[in-house]
KEBAKE-738037 format. One line per 4 residues: number of its first residue (from 0); their letters; for each residue x, y, z of C-alpha. Coordinates in nm, 4 decimals, always signed. Example, Ala and Ser with C-alpha at 12.3 -4.5 7.8 and 13.67 -1.06 7.14 Angstrom:
0> as> +1.2300,-0.4500,+0.7800 ~ +1.3670,-0.1060,+0.7140 .
//
This chain:
0> xxxx> -5.3439,+0.8158,+6.7779 ~ -5.5552,+0.5217,+6.6588 ~ -5.5316,+0.2565,+6.3999 ~ -5.7761,+0.3538,+6.1324 .
4> xxxx> -5.9830,+0.1983,+5.8617 ~ -5.7718,+0.2339,+5.5590 ~ -5.5529,-0.0248,+5.7004 ~ -5.8317,-0.2216,+5.8632 .
8> xxxx> -5.9094,-0.5636,+5.7202 ~ -6.2127,-0.5634,+5.4899 ~ -6.4409,-0.7464,+5.7345 ~ -6.3848,-0.4921,+6.0136 .
12> xxxx> -6.6731,-0.2917,+6.1376 ~ -6.6336,+0.0913,+6.1318 ~ -6.5696,+0.2294,+6.4761 ~ -6.6831,+0.5796,+6.5725 .
16> xxxx> -6.4505,+0.5611,+6.8644 ~ -6.1483,+0.4969,+6.6447 ~ -6.2446,+0.7661,+6.3993 ~ -6.3030,+1.0247,+6.6823 .
20> xxxx> -5.9714,+0.9326,+6.8435 ~ -5.7907,+1.0378,+6.5274 ~ -5.9119,+1.3992,+6.5613 ~ -5.7477,+1.6153,+6.3082 .
24> xxxx> -5.5382,+1.3586,+6.1196 ~ -5.5643,+1.0352,+5.9399 ~ -5.4390,+0.6848,+5.9042 ~ -5.3900,+0.5313,+5.5680 .
28> xxxx> -5.4229,+0.1706,+5.4601 ~ -5.5966,+0.1739,+5.3014 ~ -5.0952,-0.5109,+3.9485 ~ -4.9208,-0.4541,+3.7483 .
32> xxxx> -4.7683,-0.6572,+3.4870 ~ -4.4143,-0.7314,+3.5951 ~ -4.1200,-0.8583,+3.4006 ~ -4.0362,-1.2309,+3.4273 .
36> xxxx> -3.7270,-1.1423,+3.6304 ~ -3.9343,-0.9777,+3.8956 ~ -3.8282,-0.6282,+3.8062 ~ -4.1130,-0.3808,+3.7817 .
40> xxxx> -4.2168,-0.2620,+3.4412 ~ -4.0425,+0.0567,+3.3372 ~ -4.2255,+0.3577,+3.2085 ~ -4.0586,+0.6209,+2.9810 .
44> xxxx> -4.0898,+0.9936,+2.9986 ~ -4.2265,+0.9973,+2.6467 ~ -4.5282,+0.7873,+2.7634 ~ -4.5596,+0.9193,+3.1149 .
48> xxxx> -4.4995,+1.2881,+3.1710 ~ -4.5093,+1.2480,+3.5443 ~ -4.2229,+0.9982,+3.5505 ~ -3.9105,+1.0677,+3.7511 .
52> xxxx> -3.5670,+1.0214,+3.6121 ~ -3.3134,+0.9890,+3.9021 ~ -3.1761,+1.3463,+3.8748 ~ -3.1357,+1.6387,+4.1089 .
56> xxxx> -3.3149,+1.8479,+3.8518 ~ -3.6554,+1.6868,+3.9546 ~ -3.6275,+1.7675,+4.3328 ~ -3.3900,+1.9362,+4.5774 .
60> xxxx> -3.0471,+1.7676,+4.5485 ~ -3.0708,+1.6587,+4.9033 ~ -3.3709,+1.4376,+4.8457 ~ -3.3905,+1.3618,+4.4773 .
64> xxxx> -3.3430,+0.9910,+4.3842 ~ -2.9701,+0.9189,+4.3653 ~ -2.8107,+0.8775,+4.0194 ~ -2.7433,+0.5142,+4.1270 .
68> xxxx> -3.1105,+0.4464,+4.1155 ~ -3.2384,+0.3400,+3.7718 ~ -3.4423,+0.3067,+3.5712 ~ -3.7002,+0.5848,+3.5895 .
72> xxxx> -4.0651,+0.4847,+3.6644 ~ -4.3844,+0.6697,+3.6490 ~ -4.5421,+0.8442,+3.9525 ~ -4.8950,+0.8194,+3.8130 .
76> xxxx> -4.9254,+0.4833,+3.6363 ~ -5.0689,+0.2349,+3.8966 ~ -4.8648,-0.0437,+3.7348 ~ -4.5452,+0.1389,+3.8342 .
80> xxxx> -4.3570,+0.0649,+4.1576 ~ -4.3121,+0.4320,+4.2141 ~ -4.6779,+0.5381,+4.1730 ~ -4.7737,+0.7872,+4.4404 .
84> xxxx> -5.1200,+0.7617,+4.5890 ~ -5.2203,+1.0160,+4.8443 ~ -5.4961,+1.2584,+4.9285 ~ -5.3783,+1.4796,+4.6431 .
88> xxxx> -5.3173,+1.1994,+4.3991 ~ -5.5890,+0.9520,+4.3294 ~ -5.5384,+0.6476,+4.1201 ~ -5.6025,+0.6758,+3.7538 .
92> xxxx> -5.8324,+0.5065,+3.6755 ~ -5.9781,+0.5199,+4.0180 ~ -6.1270,+0.1679,+3.9839 ~ -5.7842,+0.0233,+3.8851 .
96> xxxx> -5.7413,-0.3488,+3.9220 ~ -5.3996,-0.5195,+3.9058 ~ -5.3766,-0.7810,+3.6304 ~ -5.1376,-1.0168,+3.8174 .
100> xxxx> -5.2691,-1.0614,+4.1639 ~ -5.1284,-1.3675,+4.3355 ~ -5.1260,-1.5159,+4.6846 ~ -4.7742,-1.5005,+4.8286 .
104> xxxx> -4.6298,-1.8071,+5.0057 ~ -4.6225,-1.6441,+5.3502 ~ -4.8060,-1.6850,+5.6778 ~ -5.1527,-1.5405,+5.6315 .
108> xxxx> -5.3865,-1.3765,+5.8884 ~ -5.6550,-1.3050,+5.6135 ~ -5.8132,-1.4735,+5.3248 ~ -5.9852,-1.3737,+4.9937 .
112> xxxx> -5.8718,-1.0612,+4.8204 ~ -5.6865,-0.9345,+5.1297 ~ -5.4434,-1.2230,+5.0895 ~ -5.3368,-1.1072,+4.7424 .
116> xxxx> -5.0554,-0.8779,+4.6156 ~ -4.9213,-0.8105,+4.2697 ~ -4.6635,-1.0626,+4.1563 ~ -4.3627,-0.8389,+4.1985 .
120> xxxx> -4.4617,-0.7411,+4.5592 ~ -4.5515,-1.1022,+4.6312 ~ -4.2145,-1.2244,+4.5368 ~ -4.0339,-0.9531,+4.7386 .
124> xxxx> -4.2699,-1.0222,+5.0332 ~ -4.1737,-1.3922,+5.0455 ~ -3.8047,-1.2981,+5.0658 ~ -3.8813,-1.0477,+5.3432 .
128> xxxx> -4.0835,-1.2885,+5.5494 ~ -3.8286,-1.5656,+5.5106 ~ -3.5430,-1.3385,+5.6197 ~ -3.7490,-1.2324,+5.9295 .
132> xxxx> -3.8260,-1.5934,+6.0128 ~ -3.4466,-1.6817,+5.9832 ~ -3.3852,-1.4053,+6.2300 ~ -3.6434,-1.5450,+6.4719 .
136> xxxx> -3.9265,-1.2987,+6.3815 ~ -4.2560,-1.4345,+6.2649 ~ -4.4707,-1.2034,+6.0431 ~ -4.8153,-1.2478,+5.9081 .
140> xxxx> -4.9823,-1.0850,+5.6076 ~ -5.2640,-0.8928,+5.7770 ~ -5.4079,-0.7147,+5.4839 ~ -5.3055,-0.6987,+5.1147 .
144> xxxx> -5.5007,-0.5975,+4.8101 ~ -5.8161,-0.4001,+4.8607 ~ -6.0463,-0.3503,+4.5667 ~ -6.2212,-0.0252,+4.4781 .
148> xxxx> -6.5576,-0.1715,+4.5681 ~ -6.4179,-0.2860,+4.9090 ~ -6.2953,+0.0619,+4.9790 ~ -6.6268,+0.2067,+4.8749 .
152> xxxx> -6.7943,-0.0175,+5.1422 ~ -6.5276,+0.0605,+5.4099 ~ -6.5329,+0.4332,+5.3508 ~ -6.9118,+0.4424,+5.3203 .
156> xxxx> -6.9502,+0.2604,+5.6517 ~ -6.7520,+0.5454,+5.8230 ~ -6.9402,+0.8166,+5.6658 ~ -7.2665,+0.6543,+5.7720 .
160> xxxx> -7.1437,+0.6080,+6.1291 ~ -6.9425,+0.9336,+6.1848 ~ -7.0007,+1.1771,+5.8963 ~ -6.7724,+1.2587,+5.6112 .
164> xxxx> -6.5362,+1.4815,+5.7999 ~ -6.4510,+1.2128,+6.0598 ~ -6.4480,+0.9509,+5.7799 ~ -6.1771,+1.1408,+5.5997 .
168> xxxx> -5.9611,+1.1161,+5.9148 ~ -6.0281,+0.7424,+5.9489 ~ -6.0355,+0.5943,+5.6017 ~ -5.9029,+0.6525,+5.2508 .
172> xxxx> -6.1523,+0.7681,+5.0093 ~ -6.2299,+0.5151,+4.7356 ~ -5.9501,+0.5408,+4.4700 ~ -5.7087,+0.6946,+4.7117 .
176> xxxx> -5.5861,+0.3742,+4.8906 ~ -5.2380,+0.2262,+4.8229 ~ -5.3808,-0.1133,+4.9020 ~ -5.5732,-0.0944,+4.5691 .
180> xxxx> -5.2379,-0.0963,+4.3665 ~ -5.1139,-0.4234,+4.4902 ~ -4.7794,-0.2610,+4.5862 ~ -4.8650,-0.2284,+4.9563 .
184> xxxx> -4.9620,-0.4653,+5.2415 ~ -4.9899,-0.4520,+5.6224 ~ -4.7998,-0.6877,+5.8509 ~ -4.8960,-0.8509,+6.1705 .
188> xxxx> -4.6853,-1.0087,+6.4410 ~ -4.6747,-1.3848,+6.4799 ~ -4.7792,-1.3529,+6.8404 ~ -5.0936,-1.1606,+6.7266 .
192> xxxx> -5.0396,-0.8631,+6.9577 ~ -5.1430,-0.4988,+6.8825 ~ -5.2585,-0.5510,+6.5275 ~ -5.3448,-0.2177,+6.3655 .
196> xxxx> -5.2769,-0.0419,+6.6925 ~ -5.0030,+0.2128,+6.7940 ~ -4.8395,-0.0447,+7.0188 ~ -4.7535,-0.2584,+6.7156 .
200> xxxx> -4.4556,-0.0396,+6.6621 ~ -4.2947,-0.2182,+6.9685 ~ -4.3708,-0.5727,+6.8454 ~ -4.0869,-0.7781,+6.6973 .
204> xxxx> -4.2265,-0.7816,+6.3490 ~ -4.2551,-0.4004,+6.3333 ~ -3.9090,-0.3475,+6.4810 ~ -3.7452,-0.5977,+6.2357 .
208> xxxx> -3.9379,-0.4438,+5.9327 ~ -3.8366,-0.0875,+6.0186 ~ -3.4717,-0.1946,+6.0275 ~ -3.4554,-0.4304,+5.7404 .
212> xxxx> -3.7519,-0.3847,+5.4964 ~ -3.5370,-0.1582,+5.2602 ~ -3.3134,-0.4533,+5.1821 ~ -3.6166,-0.6232,+5.0132 .
216> xxxx> -3.7490,-0.3032,+4.8445 ~ -3.9939,-0.1877,+5.1023 ~ -4.0397,+0.1260,+5.3035 ~ -4.2679,+0.2066,+5.5997 .
220> xxxx> -4.4923,+0.4323,+5.4011 ~ -4.6463,+0.6352,+5.6856 ~ -4.3593,+0.7088,+5.9230 ~ -4.3669,+0.8534,+6.2751 .
224> xxxx> -4.4439,+1.2287,+6.2877 ~ -4.4822,+1.2800,+5.9133 ~ -4.8613,+1.2899,+5.9012 ~ -4.8514,+1.6498,+5.7803 .
228> xxxx> -4.6712,+1.5217,+5.4683 ~ -4.8393,+1.1872,+5.4101 ~ -5.1861,+1.2620,+5.5423 ~ -5.1751,+0.9685,+5.7861 .
232> xxxx> -5.0461,+0.9012,+6.1340 ~ -4.7715,+0.6445,+6.1899 ~ -4.8532,+0.3050,+6.0575 ~ -4.5707,+0.0698,+6.1558 .
236> xxxx> -4.7572,-0.2095,+5.9888 ~ -4.7907,-0.0589,+5.6478 ~ -4.5214,-0.1503,+5.4000 ~ -4.4815,-0.0305,+5.0446 .
240> xxxx> -4.2756,-0.1849,+4.7609 ~ -4.0625,+0.0632,+4.5674 ~ -3.7710,-0.1547,+4.4659 ~ -3.4457,-0.2448,+4.6474 .
244> xxxx> -3.2334,+0.0339,+4.4884 ~ -3.4832,+0.3220,+4.5749 ~ -3.5691,+0.1809,+4.9273 ~ -3.2007,+0.1351,+5.0086 .
248> xxxx> -3.1246,+0.4935,+4.8769 ~ -3.3956,+0.6334,+5.0985 ~ -3.2671,+0.4481,+5.3998 ~ -2.9059,+0.5390,+5.3466 .
252> xxxx> -2.9907,+0.9124,+5.3161 ~ -3.2449,+0.9243,+5.6024 ~ -3.5392,+1.0323,+5.3827 ~ -3.8620,+0.9368,+5.5502 .
256> xxxx> -4.1390,+0.9816,+5.2918 ~ -4.2049,+0.9158,+4.9230 ~ -4.3444,+1.2643,+4.8818 ~ -4.0079,+1.4147,+4.9947 .
260> xxxx> -3.7971,+1.1594,+4.8008 ~ -3.9758,+1.2347,+4.4730 ~ -4.0052,+1.6154,+4.5244 ~ -4.3813,+1.6155,+4.5671 .
264> xxxx> -4.6016,+1.8417,+4.7702 ~ -4.7262,+1.7424,+5.1110 ~ -5.0826,+1.5983,+5.1077 ~ -5.2273,+1.6321,+5.4618 .
268> xxx> -5.5882,+1.6717,+5.3431 ~ -5.7975,+1.6062,+5.0352 ~ -5.8019,+1.8891,+4.7818 .
//
């Protein structure tokens, strides 16, 4: 299992070795206006037919969002904290640009657009990083926002180097990367070890995030051994904001993926 381009910083050079090492699966990694209080903007079912109201009627009762989780949010609107972006569900519009990108006050390992998040995610990230530091764990922001044009270049580099089939195992197609939403980012460890590599899972930053990220509204979006659902191998560095209530609900009930939580089909490959 290799760390792959969708979560590779924008200035990285496509690696045929990394792409070939993935053989048969992928890795992902690849703003919305938010209320002044920091609460994500709510979408209503009348406006967004693909919104989810926390109710067992939308998914199996064992995995549907708990009735304690409110309000409902859209699964397709990229300004929604519950938007689902995967190999079956591209962004709409595909060249979406968040309107409130900001640079969070955290330790940065990158600059430029990669240091940006949407304002809601940035505020939550600041609390996450501060809590980790208080616990003796230093995190870095290793890759944040990634524009459509950046993903075009990244994915195109893989296609040119390895062909499209291998590229699809190594990099999100343009318009299919969570990084473009502003709701996701990759973390690094303060010691700099194992960035974007499988061994990162054993670094203090990854261990702490796995145990505590839900308290700040984040989930590890591509968990271990769920690549047949998410389309990507384990990425212990890739965090996704969905809100404290939903993230805590998922953690308490042992639900690993957003696809399962929201009753969506698995998306192992592009349609």
